[in-house]
ZATORKE-939653 format. One record per residue: residue in one letter; z, x negated, y negated of N, C-alpha, C, O in turn. Coordinates in steps of 0.001 Angstrom, whole numbers, padded with zeros to 6 digits, always signed. Atoms other than C-alpha are relative to their C-alpha. Layout:
BEGIN
aZXYZXYZXYZXY/...
% end
This chain:
BEGIN
m+001041+000015+001043+085383-123469-143927-001013+000976+000498-001273+001163+001687/q+001239-001128-000251+082571-120748-144216-001013-000793-000601-000915-001448-001639/v+001558+000575+000245+078900-121981-144225-000871+001242-000253-000928+002078+000648/y+000802-000968+000290+076513-119561-145958-001460-000493+000061-001751-001497-000589/i+001197+000561-000196+073021-120053-145050-001072+000830-001400-001137+002053-001523/n+000583-000440+001353+070851-119477-148442-001178+000915+000878-001635+000732+002007/v+001331-001148-000318+068076-116405-148222-001170-000674+000005-002145+000006+000326/n+001419+000669+000269+065281-118954-148761-000745-000531+001613-001531-001464+001771/g+000914+000006-001381+064006-118841-145034+000762-001366+000691+000120-001900+001595/v-000755+001076-001081+066629-121792-143558+000836+000952+000812+001656+001810+000488/s-001136-000800-000976+068048-120540-140395+001228-000903+000267+001260-002083-000082/q-001280+000375-000078+071439-121262-139486+000054-001375+001266+000959-002208+001314/e+000356+000903-001127+070132-123497-136306-000457-001311-000981+000029-002438-000882/d+000828+001216+000572+067894-125650-138740+001114-000695-001142+000902-001876-001418/a-000558+000189+000787+070508-125986-141210+001201-000772+000692+001475-001874+000217/w-000613+001087-000690+073069-127377-138752-000335-001384+000377+000240-002468+000281/e+000717+001338-000490+070687-129614-137340-000342-001107-001073-000474-002305-000827/q+000281+000946+001131+069938-131031-140832+001225-000454-000843+001196-001440-001580/y-001188+000093+001088+073433-130769-142586+001208-000158+001000+002352-000239+000555/g-001073+000310-000914+075483-131276-139453+001128-000836-000415+002319-000554-000544/m-001073+001180+000301+076886-134652-140395+000610+000275-001242+001793-000017-001421/l-000725-000181+001348+077527-133657-143871+001343+000959+000459+002506+000563+000380/l-000855-000980-000264+079398-130665-142759+001218-000647+000971+002397-000358+000764/s-001208+000619-001128+081533-132566-139905+000914-001227-000901+001822-001869-000373/m-000599+000751+000949+082685-134696-142974+001371+000826-000583+002416+000309-000977/l-001214-000789+000788+085001-131928-144288+000760+000532+001404+000197+001069+002357/k-001025-000529-000800+088058-131130-142203+001212+000571-000535+002068+000025-001231/e-001275-000884+000658+090475-128334-142906+001361-000590+000059+002241-000220-000718/s-001207+000411-000303+093259-130362-141523+000341-001270-001132+001492-001689-001252/d+000104+001214+000717+092678-133243-143952+000772+000842-001400+000284+001969-001485/p-000267-000403+001334+094596-132213-147594-000813-000124-000960-000821+000689-001884/r+000971+000352+000887+092006-133707-149386-001111+000588-000517-001917+001119+000248/k+001185-000776+000329+089525-132353-151494-001319-000469+000296-001402-001672+000543/a+001411+000213-000520+085699-132325-150646-000143-001191-000561+000096-002129+000199/a+000529+001174+000747+084742-134938-152942+000856-001328+000656+000249-002393+000771/e-000522+001133-000652+087408-137313-151250-000458-000177+001385-000808-001236+001906/q+000593+000054-001607+086402-136379-147728-001265-000513-000030-001481-001381+000816/f+001273+000410+000208+082890-136990-148761-000095-001371-000395-001178-001925-000209/d+000281+001317+000492+083547-140387-150212+000501-000824+001363-000126-001785+001808/s-000368+000926-001313+085341-141741-147088-000709+000135+001074-000802-000826+001838/g+001158+000019-000715+082761-140289-144983-001163-000392-000067-001885-000507+000924/y+001193+000264+000087+080049-141210-146336-000090-001623-000619-000986-001868-001427/q-000133+001323+000421+080829-144992-147059-001192-000651+000139-001597-001336-000800/h+001087+000742-000292+077689-146259-145256-001211+000165-001294-002035-000697-001600/g+001047-000320+000753+075584-144515-147890+000442+000053-001733-000130+000559-002698/g-000427-000026+001475+077730-145204-150964+000841+000673-000614+001130+000522-001801/g-001413-000824+000169+080586-142669-150773-000573+001076-001251-001713+001105-001715/w+000163-001068+001103+080770-139850-153420-000043-000635-001110+001103-001035-001314/n+000186+000877+000801+079815-141703-156222-001111+000776-001057-002236+000307-001228/p+001303-000497+000683+077836-139272-158597-000198-001076-001509+000611-001586-002284/p+000624+000739+001138+075676-141087-161155+000279+000899-001459+000345+002103-001707/a-000075-000749+001507+076145-140574-164859-001296+000780-000412-001145+001589-001327/c+001151-000546+000367+072618-139356-165171+000204+001379+000598-000184+002327-000085/y-000320-001369-000617+073700-136361-162770+000553+001181-001000+000424+002399-000881/k-000591-001155+001003+075425-134699-165678-001086+000513-001068-000790+001168-002067/q+000953-000571+000600+072022-134026-166973-000601+001445+000714-001419+002247+000264/f+000744-001329-000674+071299-131257-164507+000805+001453-000707+002018+001510-000909/k-000494-001107+000442+071841-127837-165893-000141+001011+001409-001146+001141+002108/v+000210-001406-000668+072823-124760-163642-000606+000960-000451-000128+001385-001503/i+000867-001242+000510+070486-122043-164230+000309+000941+000959+001225+000775+001766/k-000154-001117-000591+069916-118557-162732+000150-000280+001626-000408-001217+002197/n-000197+000148-001661+071017-118120-158875+000530-001291+000321-000033-001811+001284/e-000430+001471-000084+072885-121542-158986-000995-001138+000245-000825-002263+000717/w+001005+001220-000016+069824-123288-159174+000103-001201-000895+000550-000863-001991/l-000232+000616+000839+069843-126681-160805-001366-000388-000409-002422-000287+000215/k+001378+000570+000977+067354-128123-163419+000408-001326-000672+001427-001416-001357/y+000146+001095+000494+066882-131436-164384-001241-000398-000860-002388-000224-000451/p+000995+000102+001108+064951-132497-167604-000938-000603+000645-000814-001666+001253/g+001240+000634-000312+061408-132821-166796-000663+000220+001565-001782-000051+002000/d+000331-000231-001463+061636-131745-163111-000052+001606+000209+000387+002419-000605/e+000104-001901-000395+060973-127982-161488+001627-000009+000438+002322-000905+000918/p-001325-000171-000673+064202-126533-160724+000233-000167+001761-000695-000039+002559/i-000386-000129-001540+065886-126802-157128+001052+000990+000376+002035+001383-000252/r-000981-001645-000431+067445-123851-155085+001077-001023+000873+001060-002219+001164/p-001114+000298-001048+070607-124003-152903-000710+000123+001162-001659+000907+001170/i+000354-000260-001340+069866-124356-149236+001356+000539+000512+001309+001669+000999/l-001195-000661-000590+073617-123775-148164+001063+000017-001089+001105-000705-002085/i-001042+000021+000919+076662-122724-149765+001082+000132+000831+001195+001107+001574/i-001181+000386-000825+079887-124031-148169+001265+000778-000923+001227+000776-002153/r-001055-000474+000608+083236-122170-148976+001295-001106+000701+001709-000959+001851/f-001007+000871-000645+085981-125103-148463+001293+000233-000829+001326-000265-001954/r-001221-000331+000559+089400-123938-149471-000172+000764-001367-000433+001962-001257/e+000065-000420+001172+089270-123269-153279-001536-000497-000445-002062+000102-001383/e+001229+000616+000443+085916-125260-153635-000968+000534+000520-000985+000784+001725/r+001650-000164-000257+082251-124269-153711-000743-001319+000293-000721-002273-000485/i+001091+001231+000049+079808-126809-152384-001223+000710+000129-001383+001652+000906/f+001178-000043-000220+076445-126567-152890-001042-001023+000450-001247-002043-000208/v+001078+000846-000330+073658-128149-150964-001466+000301-000236-001971+001325+000224/y+001088-000316+000584+070368-128469-152543-001260-000886+000703-001091-001877+001414/e+001141+000797-000546+066796-129618-151626+000380-001301-000594+001206-001510-001482/h+000080+001303+000361+066279-133142-151875+001482-000931+000162+001686-002012-000390/d-001261+000522-000408+069972-133864-150399+001186+000127-001297+002271-000441-001175/i-000949-000097+000845+071818-132963-153580+001262+000815-000056+001030+002021-000136/v-001113-000689-000361+075195-131717-153259+000890-000095-001282+001201-001047-001997/r-000914-000338+001441+077304-130103-156012+001420+000650+000417+001446+001621+001172/i-001553-000466-000401+081268-129471-155634+000183+000626-001173+000020+000026-002235/v-000562-000699+000998+082462-126555-157730+001420+000424+000138+001783+001222+001002/q-001254-000387-000044+086010-126352-158506+000602+001692-000619-000121+002401-001318/p+000001-001171+000202+087745-123162-158987+000084+000409-001590+000077+001608-001868/d-000123+000027+001445+088027-123695-162999-001516+000000-000186-001712+000317-001359/g+001150+000210+000332+084210-124115-162900-000644-001047-000411-001852-001060-000647/s+000485+001382+000027+083983-127664-163472-000727-000395+001238-000407+000176+002281/h+000683+000627-001227+081694-129534-160988-000534-001502-000090-000719-002074-001164/e+000828+001120+000070+080125-132681-159999-000963+000156+001230-000863+000857+002237/i+001095+000149-000791+076935-133709-158461-000366-001259+000600-000172-002326+000017/c+000119+001338-000803+075969-136229-156002-001255-000092+000930-001474+000902+001621/r+000987-000264-001077+072881-137115-153887+000429-000705+001145+000789-001879+001051/m-000507+000600-001255+073811-137674-150173-001007-000090+000969-000952+000667+001938/d+000968-000059-000928+070932-138508-148387+000225-001310+001376-000586-001380+002300/
% end
């Protein structure tokens, strides 16, 4: 797993402190995709269960997300997990992007 810290001023130390639990849910030795691993590792928080309203998010320039009526939010971390890319955004929003470009978005707070 490769973790990239976004250039928006978040240090690697701060990122690991804040998102270490999230990152610890992903195991290279586990053959399941990230969403399945998040689902089993995050059961106390509701699992990986993207609400239908999150389909209203639009990906805009530089991988930012825009929800109707809200200000855009920027990615803080970018994780390469096998063939998937995982973006962690402000407000604990996580987006998993598949190799074909399809994606799911869920809040994991």
